[in-house]
C-alpha positions, 0 to 999 in steps of 0.5 A: 500500500502506498504511503500517505503524505502528511497532507493526505494523511490529514485528509484521510484522518478526517474521513476516518473520523467523520465518514462519507463527505462531500469536499465542501463538508471536508473543507468545513473541518479545517481551521482558518486559513482553510485550503482552497477548495480546488486544492482539496478537491485535487488531493481527494481525487488523488487519494481516490486514484491511489485506492484510499477513497471511492465516491458516490455520485449525486447529480454533478457532485461526489460524496467520497468515503474511505475504502481503506480503514485506518487499522488497515493503513496502520498495519501496512505502514508497520509492515513497510517500515519493518520491510524497509528498515529491518530487512523484513525481520520482525525479530530485528524490529523488536530487538531494536526496540529492546536495545533502544529501551522503547520496550522493556524486557518485562514488557516483552515477557508479558507480550510473549505470555499474551501470545502463548495464551492466545 
């Protein structure tokens, strides 16, 4: 799955939070200064082209909705990081977290217990 830019992620976050919206409704969720309607509309169409959104047509307007869930995107992102930065090794990724003290040995033991009990 393609990685989202910061602006694309911002738009997707709004769709994940609020569900189907027309671009005008999406625009209302932005604080001032709001992006230009045409800019936002272009970005939404790019997200649709890249398989993140789809639309339903109502006359000459389109209501867009997410077809990739936030959870699916998160999983894909984690898998991409592990593939690109840890040689596709989840063991290397976890080992790196332990070495950098992002996760303690005790937390790791607890995680192993949870996995064994699942």
